[in-house]
C-alpha positions as CSV (number, residue, x, y, z in Angstrom):
1,M,-102.2,-90.5,-98.6
2,R,-103.2,-93.9,-98.0
3,T,-105.0,-94.2,-94.6
4,L,-105.0,-97.3,-92.4
5,I,-108.2,-97.7,-89.6
6,L,-107.1,-100.6,-86.8
7,I,-109.9,-100.8,-84.4
8,R,-109.3,-104.1,-82.3
9,H,-112.6,-106.0,-81.5
10,A,-115.2,-104.1,-78.7
11,K,-115.5,-106.1,-75.4
12,S,-116.5,-109.6,-75.7
13,S,-118.3,-112.2,-73.6
14,W,-117.0,-115.0,-71.5
15,D,-120.1,-116.4,-69.9
16,Y,-120.3,-118.7,-72.5
17,P,-118.3,-121.4,-71.4
18,M,-119.5,-123.8,-74.3
19,L,-118.3,-121.7,-77.5
20,G,-115.1,-121.8,-79.0
21,D,-113.0,-118.0,-78.7
22,F,-114.0,-117.9,-82.1
23,E,-117.6,-117.6,-81.4
24,R,-117.8,-115.3,-79.2
25,P,-119.8,-112.4,-78.9
26,L,-119.8,-108.9,-78.0
27,N,-121.0,-108.5,-74.0
28,P,-123.0,-105.8,-72.7
29,R,-120.6,-102.9,-72.9
30,G,-119.5,-103.9,-76.2
31,R,-123.0,-103.6,-78.1
32,R,-122.8,-100.1,-76.2
33,D,-119.2,-99.3,-76.6
34,A,-118.8,-99.8,-80.8
35,P,-121.6,-97.3,-82.0
36,V,-120.3,-94.9,-80.2
37,M,-116.4,-95.4,-81.1
38,A,-118.3,-95.9,-84.5
39,Q,-119.5,-92.0,-84.0
40,R,-116.4,-90.3,-82.6
41,L,-114.8,-91.6,-85.5
42,A,-117.1,-90.6,-88.1
43,K,-116.4,-87.3,-86.7
44,E,-112.9,-87.9,-87.0
45,I,-112.6,-89.5,-91.1
46,S,-114.5,-88.6,-94.3
47,A,-115.8,-90.9,-96.4
48,P,-115.0,-93.2,-98.5
49,W,-113.9,-95.8,-96.3
50,W,-113.5,-99.8,-97.3
51,L,-114.5,-102.4,-94.1
52,V,-112.1,-105.3,-93.6
53,A,-112.9,-107.7,-90.9
54,S,-111.7,-111.0,-89.1
55,P,-114.0,-113.5,-89.2
56,A,-114.4,-114.0,-85.5
57,L,-118.2,-113.1,-84.2
58,R,-116.6,-109.9,-82.1
59,A,-115.1,-108.6,-84.6
60,I,-118.0,-109.1,-87.2
61,T,-120.7,-107.8,-84.7
62,T,-118.2,-104.2,-84.2
63,A,-117.3,-103.7,-88.0
64,H,-121.3,-104.1,-87.9
65,A,-121.9,-101.3,-85.6
66,F,-119.2,-99.1,-87.6
67,A,-121.0,-99.5,-90.5
68,D,-123.5,-99.1,-89.4
69,A,-122.6,-96.0,-87.7
70,L,-121.0,-94.4,-91.9
71,D,-123.7,-95.9,-93.6
72,V,-122.0,-98.8,-94.9
73,K,-123.6,-102.0,-96.0
74,H,-123.0,-105.1,-94.2
75,S,-122.7,-106.9,-97.4
76,D,-119.8,-104.6,-97.9
77,I,-117.6,-105.7,-95.1
78,R,-115.5,-108.3,-96.6
79,I,-114.2,-110.6,-94.4
80,E,-110.5,-112.0,-94.1
81,P,-109.6,-114.8,-91.9
82,R,-106.0,-113.7,-92.2
83,I,-106.5,-111.2,-89.1
84,Y,-108.0,-114.0,-86.8
85,E,-105.2,-114.5,-84.6
86,A,-102.3,-112.9,-87.1
87,T,-98.6,-112.3,-86.5
88,P,-97.8,-108.7,-87.3
89,G,-96.0,-109.6,-89.9
90,T,-98.8,-111.6,-91.4
91,L,-101.0,-107.9,-90.8
92,L,-98.7,-105.4,-92.6
93,H,-98.3,-108.6,-95.9
94,L,-102.1,-108.4,-95.7
95,V,-102.3,-104.3,-96.1
96,N,-99.7,-104.9,-98.3
97,S,-101.7,-106.5,-100.1
98,L,-104.9,-104.3,-99.5
99,D,-106.1,-103.0,-102.7
100,D,-105.6,-99.0,-104.1
101,A,-108.5,-98.3,-105.8
102,Q,-109.3,-98.2,-101.8
103,S,-107.2,-95.0,-100.1
104,Q,-109.1,-95.5,-96.7
105,V,-109.5,-98.9,-94.7
106,L,-111.0,-100.0,-92.0
107,M,-110.1,-102.6,-90.6
108,F,-111.6,-105.0,-87.8
109,G,-109.5,-107.8,-85.5
110,H,-107.8,-108.3,-82.8
111,N,-104.7,-107.8,-80.4
112,P,-102.4,-108.8,-79.8
113,G,-101.5,-108.4,-83.9
114,F,-102.9,-105.1,-83.9
115,T,-101.3,-103.1,-81.1
116,E,-98.3,-104.9,-82.8
117,L,-98.7,-104.0,-85.5
118,A,-99.3,-100.3,-84.8
119,Q,-96.4,-99.9,-83.0
120,L,-94.6,-101.0,-86.2
121,L,-96.5,-98.6,-88.5
122,A,-96.1,-95.7,-86.8
123,S,-94.5,-93.6,-83.2
124,V,-97.7,-94.4,-81.2
125,R,-98.7,-93.3,-77.1
126,F,-99.7,-96.7,-76.2
127,A,-98.3,-99.8,-74.9
128,E,-102.2,-102.0,-75.3
129,M,-105.1,-101.1,-77.4
130,P,-108.3,-101.3,-75.6
131,T,-111.0,-102.9,-76.3
132,C,-113.2,-101.1,-79.0
133,S,-110.2,-99.1,-79.6
134,V,-109.4,-97.1,-82.6
135,V,-106.2,-95.9,-84.5
136,V,-105.9,-94.2,-87.5
137,L,-102.6,-94.6,-89.2
138,G,-101.2,-92.0,-92.3
139,F,-98.9,-92.9,-95.2
140,D,-97.8,-90.6,-97.5
141,H,-97.5,-93.6,-100.0
142,V,-99.9,-93.7,-103.6
143,H,-99.8,-97.6,-103.1
144,W,-100.6,-99.7,-100.2
145,N,-97.6,-102.2,-101.2
146,E,-95.0,-99.4,-100.2
147,I,-95.9,-99.4,-96.3
148,T,-93.1,-100.6,-94.3
149,P,-92.2,-100.2,-90.7
150,N,-92.2,-97.1,-88.9
151,S,-93.7,-95.0,-93.0
152,G,-96.4,-93.8,-90.7
153,R,-97.1,-91.6,-88.5
154,C,-101.0,-91.4,-85.7
155,L,-103.3,-89.4,-87.2
156,H,-106.4,-90.1,-84.1
157,Y,-105.8,-92.5,-81.9
158,L,-109.7,-93.1,-79.9
159,F,-110.0,-95.5,-76.8
160,P,-114.3,-95.6,-75.5
161,K,-113.0,-94.4,-72.0
162,Q,-110.6,-91.3,-72.7
163,G,-112.0,-88.6,-71.3
164,D,-113.5,-90.7,-68.9
165,D,-112.7,-90.1,-64.4
């Protein structure tokens, strides 16, 4: 079985107009939500896991918060430039090229690509992944390159405002 965990970066700041999209940091809500969501995810899945992140600052910072909660060294996070501004097709190609030695991968990135990839791979109950949301997709495949559209199932869907009134 293969498990793909898609994590949209936490809420980013628009307070620094001189920064480009790539350099936007997390805002206070994002810095608060990321460790909370990481702890919630840690209750749903267990090691081993492999972390792959977009090189954008907000995605890397979110990945660091999850790494801390999952006891993964920051240096073990693989930076994957193809995630930034990726289409669902590019993301599926990336998934198909993952190392089969890793059965569970946490991928940190952006919308609309992540929402569209989740919708491509499995029946999901959301129209858009909000910031810092997590979708856990399971696949009954031996190899990552066997994953195709509609071949997965949604095992968990977590988002920061879940349970809030």
